[in-house]
C-alpha positions in Angstrom: 123.1 219.1 -79.7 125.4 216.5 -81.1 127.1 214.0 -78.7 130.1 212.0 -79.4 131.9 209.3 -77.0 135.5 207.5 -77.6 136.7 204.6 -75.8 140.4 204.0 -75.2 142.5 201.1 -73.5 146.0 200.7 -72.8 146.5 197.2 -71.6 150.2 195.9 -71.7 152.2 192.9 -70.7 155.4 192.0 -69.0 154.9 195.5 -66.4 152.6 197.6 -68.5 149.4 199.5 -67.6 145.7 197.9 -68.0 143.5 201.0 -68.2 140.8 203.2 -70.0 140.2 206.4 -71.1 136.7 207.6 -72.3 135.9 211.1 -73.7 132.2 212.1 -74.5 131.7 215.4 -75.8 127.9 216.8 -75.3 127.8 220.1 -77.1 130.1 222.8 -75.0 130.6 219.7 -72.6 133.9 217.9 -72.5 133.5 214.7 -70.0 136.5 212.3 -69.1 136.3 209.1 -67.6 139.6 207.2 -66.7 141.0 204.6 -64.9 141.6 200.6 -64.7 139.5 198.6 -66.9 136.9 196.8 -65.4 136.3 199.7 -62.6 134.0 202.7 -62.8 137.2 204.7 -62.9 137.3 208.7 -61.9 135.1 211.7 -63.8 136.2 215.2 -64.7 134.1 217.6 -66.6 134.7 220.7 -68.4 132.5 223.5 -70.2 134.0 225.4 -73.3 132.5 229.0 -74.7 131.5 227.0 -77.9 131.1 223.5 -79.3 133.8 224.1 -81.7 136.5 224.3 -78.6 134.9 221.7 -76.9 135.5 219.4 -79.7 138.9 220.8 -80.2 140.0 220.1 -76.7 138.6 216.6 -76.9 140.5 215.9 -79.9 143.6 217.2 -78.0 143.3 214.5 -75.3 142.3 211.7 -77.3 145.4 212.5 -79.6 147.8 212.9 -76.6 146.5 209.3 -75.4 146.9 207.4 -78.7 150.3 209.1 -78.6 151.2 207.2 -75.2 149.8 203.6 -77.1 146.2 203.8 -76.0 143.9 202.5 -79.0 140.3 202.5 -79.9 138.3 199.4 -78.0 135.1 198.2 -77.0 134.3 198.5 -73.8 133.6 195.1 -71.6 135.7 192.9 -74.2 138.9 193.0 -72.5 138.5 191.5 -69.0 139.4 193.2 -65.7 142.7 193.0 -64.1 142.4 190.1 -61.3 142.2 191.6 -57.9 142.3 189.1 -54.7 141.3 191.1 -51.4 142.2 189.4 -48.4 139.5 187.0 -46.6 139.9 187.1 -43.0 137.7 186.2 -40.4 138.1 187.6 -36.6 137.1 185.6 -33.6 136.6 187.3 -30.2 139.7 187.6 -28.2 140.6 184.9 -25.5 142.4 187.4 -23.4 141.3 188.2 -20.0 141.8 191.5 -20.1 141.7 194.3 -22.7 144.5 196.3 -24.2 144.7 200.2 -23.1 143.5 202.1 -26.4 143.5 205.8 -26.1 141.7 206.6 -29.3 139.9 204.6 -32.3 139.4 206.1 -35.7 136.9 204.2 -37.7 137.3 204.5 -41.6 134.2 203.0 -42.6 136.2 200.0 -44.3 138.3 197.0 -43.7 141.8 198.9 -43.7 145.0 197.2 -44.1 147.2 200.2 -45.2 149.2 202.0 -42.2 152.2 204.1 -41.8 153.3 205.8 -38.7 155.8 208.7 -39.4 157.1 210.9 -37.0 154.6 213.8 -37.6 151.5 211.9 -38.4 149.8 208.7 -39.0 148.2 207.2 -42.3 145.4 204.6 -42.9 144.3 203.2 -46.2 141.2 201.0 -46.3 139.4 198.7 -49.3 137.2 202.2 -50.3 140.2 203.6 -51.3 140.3 206.4 -48.7 143.3 207.2 -46.9 143.4 209.7 -44.1 146.3 211.4 -41.7 146.3 212.0 -38.4 147.7 213.5 -35.8 149.2 211.3 -32.8 146.5 212.7 -30.9 144.3 211.3 -33.3 143.4 214.7 -34.8 141.9 213.9 -38.5 144.2 216.1 -40.7 143.2 215.1 -44.4 141.8 212.4 -46.7 142.9 211.1 -50.0 140.3 209.4 -52.1 142.0 206.7 -54.4 140.2 205.2 -57.6 140.5 201.7 -56.0 141.0 200.1 -52.8 144.4 200.2 -50.7 146.4 197.4 -50.4 149.1 198.9 -48.0 151.0 201.8 -47.2 154.4 202.0 -47.5 157.6 204.7 -46.7 160.7 204.9 -48.6 162.4 207.9 -46.6 160.1 210.8 -46.7 158.0 209.5 -49.6 155.0 207.8 -48.5 152.8 205.6 -51.5 149.8 203.9 -51.8 149.4 200.6 -53.2 145.9 200.3 -55.0 143.8 197.3 -56.5 143.6 199.4 -59.7 147.2 198.3 -60.4 148.6 201.9 -59.7 150.9 203.2 -56.7 150.3 206.7 -55.7 152.8 208.8 -54.4 150.9 211.1 -51.8 154.2 213.3 -50.5 152.8 216.0 -52.4 150.0 218.3 -52.2 148.0 216.5 -55.0 148.5 212.2 -55.3 150.0 211.1 -58.7 150.7 207.3 -60.0 154.0 206.5 -59.4 154.1 203.1 -60.7 151.7 201.0 -63.0 152.2 197.4 -62.3 151.6 194.7 -64.9 147.4 194.0 -65.5 148.5 190.2 -65.2 149.9 190.3 -61.7 147.4 190.2 -59.2 148.7 192.1 -56.2 149.2 191.2 -52.3 152.0 193.3 -50.8 154.5 195.9 -52.0 157.5 197.6 -50.6 159.7 200.6 -52.0 163.7 201.0 -51.0 165.4 203.7 -52.8 162.7 204.2 -55.6 162.5 200.5 -56.5 159.3 198.9 -56.3 158.8 195.2 -55.0 155.9 193.7 -55.6 154.4 190.0 -54.1 151.4 188.9 -55.6 148.7 185.9 -55.3 150.8 183.2 -57.9 153.8 183.6 -55.2 155.7 185.4 -57.6 157.9 188.4 -56.8 158.4 191.8 -59.3 160.7 194.4 -59.4 160.5 197.7 -61.1 162.8 200.4 -61.3 162.2 204.2 -60.4 161.5 204.8 -64.1 158.4 202.6 -63.7 160.1 200.2 -65.8 160.0 196.0 -65.7 163.6 195.1 -64.3 163.4 191.4 -62.9 160.5 189.0 -61.9 160.9 185.4 -59.7 158.2 182.8 -59.2 158.7 181.5 -55.3 158.2 177.8 -54.9 155.2 178.6 -53.0 151.6 180.9 -53.6 150.0 183.7 -51.8 153.0 185.9 -51.2 151.8 188.3 -48.4 155.5 189.5 -47.2 158.0 191.5 -49.5 160.3 193.8 -47.6 163.5 195.2 -49.0 166.9 196.6 -47.9 170.0 197.5 -50.0 171.4 194.1 -49.2 168.4 191.9 -50.2 164.0 191.6 -51.0 162.4 189.4 -48.9 160.0 187.5 -49.8 157.4 185.7 -47.8 154.9 183.0 -49.2 153.2 179.6 -48.4 156.4 177.3 -48.5 158.6 180.3 -46.5 160.9 183.2 -47.0 163.4 183.6 -49.8 165.6 186.0 -50.3 166.9 187.5 -53.6 169.3 189.6 -54.5 168.3 193.1 -55.2 170.5 193.3 -58.6 169.1 190.5 -60.9 167.2 188.9 -58.4 169.7 185.6 -57.7 168.7 183.6 -54.7 170.5 184.1 -51.6 169.0 181.7 -49.4 165.4 180.3 -48.8 164.3 179.0 -45.1 160.8 177.1 -44.9 159.1 178.7 -42.0 156.0 176.8 -39.7 153.0 177.7 -41.5 152.2 180.1 -44.6 154.0 183.6 -44.2 151.0 186.1 -43.8 152.7 189.4 -42.7 156.1 190.5 -42.7 158.4 193.1 -41.0 162.2 193.9 -41.2 165.0 195.2 -38.7 168.4 196.2 -39.9 169.5 192.4 -39.4 166.5 190.5 -39.1 163.3 190.1 -41.1 159.8 188.8 -39.0 157.4 186.4 -40.4 154.0 185.8 -38.9 152.3 182.5 -40.3 149.0 181.0 -39.9 150.6 178.4 -37.4 150.1 180.9 -34.3 153.9 182.1 -34.6 156.5 184.6 -35.8 159.9 183.9 -36.7 162.9 186.0 -36.7 165.2 185.2 -39.4 168.7 186.3 -39.9 169.0 188.5 -43.0 172.4 187.7 -43.7 171.9 183.5 -43.8 167.9 182.9 -43.0 168.7 180.9 -40.2 165.7 181.1 -37.6 166.9 183.0 -34.5 163.9 183.2 -32.2 160.2 181.8 -32.6 157.1 183.9 -30.7 154.3 181.9 -29.9 150.5 182.7 -30.3 147.5 181.1 -29.6 145.8 181.6 -33.2 147.0 182.4 -36.7 149.4 185.9 -36.9 147.9 188.6 -39.3 150.4 191.2 -38.1 153.5 191.9 -36.5 156.1 194.8 -35.4 158.9 195.4 -33.2 160.1 198.4 -31.3 163.4 199.9 -32.5 166.2 197.3 -32.6 164.0 194.6 -31.9 163.8 194.9 -28.2 160.0 194.0 -28.1 157.9 192.3 -30.5 154.4 192.9 -31.0 151.9 190.3 -32.7 148.1 190.6 -33.7 146.3 187.2 -34.1 143.0 186.3 -36.0 141.2 186.2 -32.5 141.1 189.9 -31.9 144.5 189.8 -29.5 147.5 191.7 -29.6 151.0 190.1 -28.0 154.4 191.6 -26.7 157.5 189.7 -26.3 161.1 189.8 -25.3 163.8 189.5 -27.8 164.3 185.7 -27.4 160.5 185.1 -27.5 159.1 185.1 -24.1 155.9 186.5 -24.1 155.6 189.5 -21.7 151.7 189.9 -22.1 148.1 189.1 -24.1 145.2 191.5 -24.3 142.4 192.0 -26.6 142.4 194.7 -29.0 138.6 195.8 -28.0 138.0 195.9 -31.4 138.6 193.2 -34.2 141.8 191.6 -35.1 144.9 193.4 -35.9 145.5 193.8 -40.0 148.9 195.7 -39.2 150.6 197.3 -36.6 153.6 199.7 -36.0 155.2 200.7 -32.8 156.3 204.4 -32.0 157.5 206.1 -28.7 155.6 203.6 -26.6 152.3 203.9 -28.5 151.1 200.7 -30.6 149.2 201.3 -33.6 146.6 199.0 -35.4 144.6 198.8 -38.2 141.9 196.2 -37.4 139.0 194.4 -39.2 136.5 196.6 -38.5 138.2 199.2 -40.3 139.4 200.9 -37.5 143.0 202.3 -36.6 143.6 202.4 -33.0 146.4 203.6 -30.9 147.3 201.5 -27.9 149.2 202.7 -24.9 152.3 200.2 -24.8 153.9 201.8 -21.8 154.9 199.7 -18.9 152.8 201.1 -16.5 149.4 201.6 -18.9 149.9 197.6 -19.7 150.3 196.8 -15.9 147.4 198.6 -15.1 145.1 197.0 -18.4 146.4 193.5 -16.9 144.8 194.3 -13.7 141.4 195.5 -15.1 141.8 199.2 -15.5 141.9 201.0 -18.5 141.2 204.9 -20.0 138.4 205.3 -21.6 139.5 205.2 -25.6 138.4 208.1 -27.6 136.2 207.9 -30.8 137.7 210.4 -33.1 135.4 212.1 -35.8 136.0 213.4 -39.0 135.9 217.6 -39.6 133.0 218.4 -41.8 135.4 220.8 -44.3 138.0 217.7 -43.9 140.2 218.5 -47.0 140.1 215.6 -49.5 142.4 215.5 -52.4 142.3 213.5 -55.2 144.9 212.0 -58.2 144.8 214.4 -61.2 146.0 213.6 -64.5 147.6 217.2 -65.1 149.5 219.7 -63.1 149.0 223.2 -62.5 151.0 225.8 -64.3 153.5 228.8 -63.5 154.3 231.7 -66.0 157.7 231.8 -67.4 157.9 235.1 -66.2 157.3 234.3 -62.6 160.6 232.0 -62.6 161.2 229.4 -60.8 161.4 231.0 -57.4 162.6 228.7 -54.8 162.1 225.7 -56.9 164.1 223.3 -59.3 164.0 223.5 -63.2 163.5 220.3 -65.0 163.2 219.5 -68.7 161.5 216.5 -70.2 163.3 215.0 -73.4 163.2 212.6 -76.2 165.8 209.6 -75.3 165.0 207.0 -78.2 162.1 205.5 -77.4 161.6 206.8 -73.8 160.9 210.3 -72.1 163.3 211.2 -69.4 163.9 214.1 -67.1 166.8 215.8 -66.6 167.5 218.7 -63.9 168.1 222.2 -65.7 168.8 224.3 -62.7 172.8 224.7 -62.0 174.0 222.8 -58.8 173.0 219.2 -60.1 174.2 216.5 -62.4 172.3 217.0 -65.7 173.3 213.2 -66.8 170.7 211.9 -63.8 167.5 211.1 -64.7 164.5 212.5 -62.5 161.8 209.8 -61.1 158.6 211.8 -62.5 155.0 210.8 -62.9 155.2 209.2 -66.7 151.5 210.5 -67.5 152.5 214.0 -67.3 156.2 213.5 -69.3 155.6 215.7 -72.4 158.7 216.2 -75.0 160.2 219.8 -74.3 157.9 220.3 -71.2 159.8 222.1 -68.2 158.7 221.8 -64.8 158.9 223.2 -61.7 159.1 221.2 -58.6 159.7 222.2 -54.9 162.7 220.3 -54.5 165.1 217.0 -55.9 166.7 214.7 -53.7 169.9 212.4 -55.0 168.7 208.6 -54.6 171.8 205.9 -54.4 170.8 204.6 -57.4 172.0 207.4 -59.0 168.8 209.7 -60.0 167.1 212.5 -58.4 163.4 211.9 -56.5 161.2 214.8 -57.2 159.9 216.1 -53.6 156.4 218.4 -53.1 154.5 219.8 -55.8 155.1 219.7 -59.6 154.1 222.8 -61.9 154.3 222.9 -65.7 156.2 226.0 -66.8 154.2 227.9 -69.5 
């Protein structure tokens, strides 16, 4: 049987993609491999009744990618996108007591990504694994993404994972899909999303802003490199780097203020009126969002890898490079310091008197931060931590370049009908169903857009930016 192979690449500057697509036809089998240039990528294989049908299917796949800008290339000639993985050290804790850990889930690789929602916990590691767990530690599902997870961020209902392959994956539906593609020359350090607008902090101290249509808006270069902090709200984007924190106007990127910090910023957190910057000089600083003025300092005994607050900033938590976790009152008075019992906290979040941390040993840890549990821990009495195991039949979800279909005869049911239309040189998506503004665009995965195609989505929600956001699953109407 004849065997043919077609290798394509798409590499754009100024906000574009940096990925490959390879199609191999071997008799009646068609194999597709795709992903970030320089990485192994993901693979899919399909079998057809005849060689002719296999070749026709492969030709359609190749033609579709060529229409989207892919071009024939020689594998290995174009450099892979730059990827810097954070190098951290973790010394033993100097605290005299250990925190009251309720349960621990080991992900199997170093982890930075964490989001603690009202109904479940999310953790993502550098192997590309994202797990969801109940607040009791029960493992509910697993997502397998193509590359290491930089961070997990929430934007209202929507949960996003920023990965080393330059894609930001929406994990809000049944199957993850790439919602944003970050330019190939941007070495991503951290991300935040506000009302569908993506903010990217990078190795060179740059800040790049991408809108809900996955289109470049503006960028700025700060006075310092290694920007590990970016937080955003409706008033500003707060960018932390080696020289401090700089606030930019969200519309256009004009500088609002700059505040030097005590040391390089390694992590950032925000509340309604303040941003918190953890630094390598053993301190967390609270800055006014309005003016950049330093409002309080929270002193630790080693470099601060992560920080978080209880609602309203009534407690401030910090994790250091020596496997300790701290709690302060709003004015900066230290209330307690305890060992984590398992490495340094690289990210953390507080909810309902529980402090959740991801640590250098790749664990998601749940600590009882209630006053009684902390007092008992300080006197040497802690619960026996439950070591959580994954279920053998755990559902695993991977990104897909295609969507399921639904028959037009079946109708949209309780869903919403949207349509992809050609708008000049762009493909846009608008709502067709009654009761929605047909002039508004719908935030929609670019890789599945096809002019004239109609899709059924579970729901769409309006954004303050004047567009709709998809919630739930997407099916193509046929």
